[in-house]
N, C-alpha and C positions, 0 to 999 in steps of 0.2 A: 423560450426557457433559456435562462442565463445559467451557465454552470461555471463554478469557480473551484479549481482544484489549487490546494496549498500545502506547502511543507511548512510545518510549525516546529522548527528544531528546538526551541526552548521548552516546548511541551512534549517533545519526542513523539511526534505524530505527523500524519498526513491526513488531510480533511478534504471533504467534497461538500460544496454548498450548492443547492439548486435554487434559484430565485431567492437567494439570501437565506435560505433554510438549511441547516446542517442535515445531511442525509447519510453519510458514511464516514467512518474514521478507522484509520490503521495506525496502531501504536507500535513503537519499537524501542529497542535499547541499542545504543551505539557503544560498542567497547573499544573502539579505536582500531581494531583489527578485523572490523566487520560489523554487520548489523544483525540483530535478532528481531525479526518481526513476530510478536507474541499475541497480538490480539487485533482482530478486524471486526468491525460491526456496522451493520446498516440498520438505521432506524426502522422498526417493523413496518410502519405504514409505507415505507418507501421500498421495500424488498421486491424483487422480481423485475427490476428495471435495469439490471446491469451495472449498477453504480459501484458496487465493490470491485468489479472486474476492471472498470475504468480507473478507480482510484489506485488499485495495486499496480496496473500498467503504468500510471504516472509516477508512482513511488519508485518502481524498478527502473524507469527511465531516469529518474533524478539520481538514485543511487549509482546507477552505471555511470551518468554524466560527471558526477563528482568523484568517481573513483573510490567510493566508500564501502564497496563490497569486500568480501562475499557476504551473501545473504543467508542466514539460517532461519528458516521458517518454522518456528514452533507453533504457530497459529495454523490450524488445519486448512483454513481458506487459502492462505499464501502457499502452502504446500501443494494444494490442488491447483492453484494458479500455475505453478511451475510445471506440474504434470500436463496441464493444457497448452503450456507454451515451451516445448522442448527446445525451441531455438535459443531460449534464454538460459539454458542449463549452465552456461559458463559463468553466470552471475551467482549461481547457488553454491553454497559451501558443501 
């Protein structure tokens, strides 16, 4: 199984592909003083595989590496991701 995680800055989103098929998307707005993650979705037939968790982990690693935070999670999934990862609280607005 080939997994491809991407940051697509022109589309303001992070994506995850498995074997060439789009399985999960996290959309954001970059205000120049932080990022608002407002929508995360996993294609229904791919739910239950942990794809969204892997995608948000990838996105937060990228945001942190680029110094693009802080992150405001208006998406319930991203907010819950931060609850499950208290070690990343410094990245949250």
